[in-house]
Structures are given as C-alpha cells and as structure tokens.
Steps between C-alpha positions, in 0.01 A plus 500: 500500500601859456356840446455703186734791535592369846804725549379645830713271709805497272799726530780548253840527663827525309346355185336200670141446606405389850191377683480645850253301709465772762351748253244278327202543740543878530522562129213265418290681761572835334321372187246255641455593865137384531549153346420228752699214651298219659672273752371173644705543817603766749841666485712378791721809495206744494227367727164667455571607143227279356478291186413765247766749396552748221817568308533826697462308826761245391749775423433666834556175689830438321617853589390447862681167532812645339502768771461236771787294363722809492403579859601144592849564364477341154724694261591502128693193373422305820321167489148461636416129518124441494396164644136491598165347413392529137306825479465791259671719757825338384456689173446828688798439727724413204404818314546696824852365553587571136359852537766588759778332300525183711522154344199282586591132532190283471508168684220252442264451795533127434868489592583303811698669774832341408475614138382848595790522745751392234377771262501766773857404588592533134370859513731585793252630760240683292197679636229235542128563460286212621176424684387352829434155359853468360650624825306235694575212260777461244709796620463418870810272515720771345687758705375779276748754635770288333314490168348849472606851599140612548181295535171661399166331529150550361371352824500614862807613691743227603835517680768601252244589227350830385136485385423700187193641674727682746651694209172634358512869423872506423600795276465426130818474293588599145568198273856377472597347164823300499698470178318262260782244501497465880299227678133602524325176599594150607278198466602139526484198280233238559730271693384194307865401457644586842561810713344800323727754337443872562445649154614861458285726281590858408275777373651437155443125503144550627442733207640232269215273614244777491564622145385189306197465727406860428519427129268202531256664738464801271292266280238487778300813429236474774609537865346175622468430872816308581479223759826350621601227738880527492768440757573840660867398534545424129620762253199420279270683742702819463523486122130418467400807700761714328289434192149500645521814713607749230230352275234586758369146536276433801671234711374196687774354721438138597670375815292187563513268193236253623260445207180564701639832624624603156161415348330734748754775436487478120121476495499834680785681323470351147865527386590521134866400543608222736859403579626238741737206537430195282418281797247753621337498158477123529318535831271765349378269224200420717386861467386402152217302663387773740145614408600864559753472217780686682729471193240618249642854486862397439644613167864417581659227709875513565737245653874488545741335749443142376342288229121469502316185396298556176171359640502781756543765229214348299261492794572855618458651155164330462390637838526855362199656331706766323495488122861395444689439825875442494728299725857631517771252599844638582827326578738681729739476789576693817837603360373624162129574516269393216686357200254344256125495462200395298124516523213259457141546387199276544574357155866420569498401869375146443797417279756692702839346559578556865873491425479794255611824663458718194749747358744741665359829624631824346865549589554139615727254318491123557741225398533126570843379610578139408818287507688548177269778390243263351147623439284438806206267443230341710712185525824692565396820678737783574557728797287814468715815512378859465609860462256747656517863612305402810765260626590555863849625577605231745438284804569696815820379668527212248666641186660167411163323505356762265801488267464123462178554306645759260664388176634783281211719610237227462305406810445128555145458631542145631227371266532272198299509181507556127364737239261402225562595137241776538699653787298394806696408808401171665593432862544134590637507856715671757852358467485373859163329439597290197420131557683256270295305247180698563540786251335817632346464845294813433363356178399177676328706769312706239376191323392328821307808606323500163416127519384501862277800579467377857861601566560832674878460457759245399876539554769261378800473731787251527444231762759350735642292214466784244184344359234751377237521774170676423368692799129555437236719664135451412213747515341476840764241599288226345674159473684455172335241274773236433347389170476852362856571614634186333329587172619862507864407568532219246739714291751515786571150630800623700281703741499374857176448690335835573516660842180685590518808724257777593563810290576694817785260582714603202792720611485831313688824446353849552383493136335162550759298309537145629834447672586191302830422671341526842211282385742242361695496827181443697422186297821343623472621859420299808165673544180297460443407137231698312193304399520310174194413291 
C-alpha cells in the first residue's frame, strides 16, 4: 500500500530520500485530521483514551508520549527496547521514540524471558519499556538493573520502574530527525531458525521499502476503510500505516484475531481493504459462512510474511460481494521488506499455484544461485538472492552474521526456488526446512490442504530419523479420517504416519509463522506423544 502523492512524511537530505516514522501521524493529521481509527482494544499506555480515535488524536498522542519519553531521560540515538503485550500503543510508542530521535527496538511479546534477556544484553543496557504482566512473568527472573538503564512501564508503579502515567503533562518537544543513514528502527527476525537477530533499519532503508508500495497503492483510487491485524513489532505495521495514513484511509486495528470477534468487528465497520498474516486468513475462512457476510465489503485482501494455501484465497475472494475483488500475495523478509508479488481474482484463484510468488516489485532484482551456475529448476532449485533498496543495514552487534548472507551485494534470503520461463518466482522451501526425497514440503502442504478441506493446517517436519512427518490440525479438532488421509497422501509413500495436534498447540512467531524447528524438536522429545489418528 502507499499513498498518491504521499510525500508528506518524506524528507530529502543530501540527495537521498528518507522515511521518518516520527513525523507520519502529524503530517497525515494536517491533511486528514477528522478521519477515524477504530480499535478493538484499549491502549495500555493511554488508559481512558477509548477505542475510537481520529488522525488528529493519534498525532496528539504520539507527541504526548514523545514528551513523556524525553522526560524519562530517553535521548537521540539511544535505544528504547519495547517488550510488552501486543497492542496498538506499540505503534504510538515507536513513533514517539522516533520523534525524539531515539531508536525503538521492538521485541516480540511472545519471547520468553531468556531470549528477551539475551537481546537486551546485546543492546548494552537500553531503556526498557514494558508492562506489568511482563514484569510479573517472563522478566521477573531477570535483574533488570543489569539489563536496562531505565525501566518504564505502561502499568502501575513498581520498585525500580517509572510508570508512563507519572510523566503525563511533560513539556512537548520539537521533532529530532537523525541523519537518514543512521539507525532509525530495530525489529527482529522471526526466530524460526534460532536466536532472533536484531535487524537495523534506517530512514533511508525504510524509504526503500516504502517507495515501491507507494507506486502500487497509487493504483487504488478510492480510500477504502483499511482493516489490519499485523504484529505491532514487525516493520510491516509501520510501512502499512506509512501508506494508509497519508492516503486518508479510515483504519480498523484488529488486536484479537479470533474469527467470531473479527466477524462482529467487520460486520460493524465494513472494511474495503483487509491485511493480515496468512495463518490469520486461514482462521478467517469461516467468516465466509457467517450470515452477516462480514467480508462482503472487501475489495482488496493482502497477505505477506509467508505462503498462503490457494484454497484459502479462493474461499475469501468468493466471500466478497464486491464486483471484482483482488487478493494480493507478497513475498518478503524482515531484512528486505516486500520483494515480489502477484494478485488473484475469483477466476484465477481456483487454479493458483501456491508456490508462485509473482514477479519482483519495482526496484527489486532477484537471481537464483546454483552450483556451477546452472539454471535453477523445480528439480534442482537455487538459492534465492535479491538486491533491494529496502534492505536493512545490518544485524546489531552481529556484523559477521549479516555479512555471511551477502554475496557481492546480493542478499541470500535463505529460501530455495526457481523461476519460470515467464519470469515468476517459485518458492519451494526454506533451506533449513528441506527434507530429502520429498521435493517441496510447502507444495505437499498446499496439495493436502486442497484435497482435505477438513484440515485447518498441515506442516511437514523432519522426524527423529529425518523422515517427513505430517503434523495435522483439523477444523474443530475433529478426529482425522484414516481412509481419507491414506487416499489423499497416496502420491507420497515416504510420508510417516500423521501426528494430530490442536491448532493452538503449534508453536508460532509474532507473525503467526509456525516454528518448524521447534515443532520438529518436540516430536523427538520425551514429552507425552501427541495423539495419532
């Protein structure tokens, strides 16, 4: 997404163009101050604010929180680690920190205490902004004075912590804009392959992600109501709103992804543009059967972060009552932002190839690296490497780890695939998820989802002896029918017996990706065995 003529939040410095997160709400409010923002939850950092804001109110809250952070001692170039419950106030706090020139470092609320502590130690005693729940649970074992120079909380006063409420009324500050090539935001990788890396974004690299999205979003002429359920600690949230706010789109921010709740919310707000994680879209398929038709108003669906099974795309498009709805599928990465994309219509969704990621976005180049320089094919896929203006500038405190993925300026994504003769990029697997003799695990999963509508999810992981083990979750946790499973898997005789789990038991990242390595480890653990059909 992006705005037509959306230059309000850009600044040109020494010939380069930058995206300053701290200015976006204020400048959007100057043009669209009365446009509404509907929340489905209260803001932890601003109790009593309510669930209906305007752009002008959003800008005022960001300015207020920036003043409170300054009063707490947060200064330009310093790190503010945000580790709290998922809430839209994370967006406000991030923009507030950026507004005073600090570097917000966004830590997933799903991190355990040991991982959060390791990342805080890597930051060398940053300011820490957290909440009462984190202080009572995962952070409780940590001696926070050793990990953080200042501890702020959205909750009540605690020993050694300063509540944000105590800083209300602090004098407002003029914005501070660091040089565009300096760190402006840190997020972290999903952690599906080990300890997360802290990804460093600058105002220039953020603009590199923003520019192609602006180009694409300029094709959307009507400012549809934009509903989003996105991780508030992922850079996608910030780029999405960098596009939506200058365009004057009414916002619906979804915190609770439970289908029944979302159906109620959408039936009331009637969004025209919906964006969320692929796994959330899978859960929202059941909205197609709701008699209130909560998806009837949707003109555009958009998914990134991970591959989406084609049956889900087909069902969602047919739940819309708009004349020609579109489903946008993007492929991207924390380090680079969106890289390729394509769209589906009602006519094309049924024959969609779930492995097709489309073509590179404007300004992005893609190549496939193979041994000996041979052409990558489905049978002999290559490593996907990219050049993109939105590529992050490093991993904080881990320059060697970042450099290992750079090859003559090409960034190695860690995925393998091939390109068709028409130029479409096909993703087959993450390099670490390849299972010998099975081909593409993602392709097998797509085909099983299409053959067995009763599946809510299926994930192929290596078992204790490296055999391909299907972990299956059914709708409503109904028992898997052994005969139907046997018929559906006849093409893959090497598959082990399926392991059935409740959907809620799958370990996930903040963007709802399944932690495949963790899931695979659990299959070989000493814990009680999951039920098998």
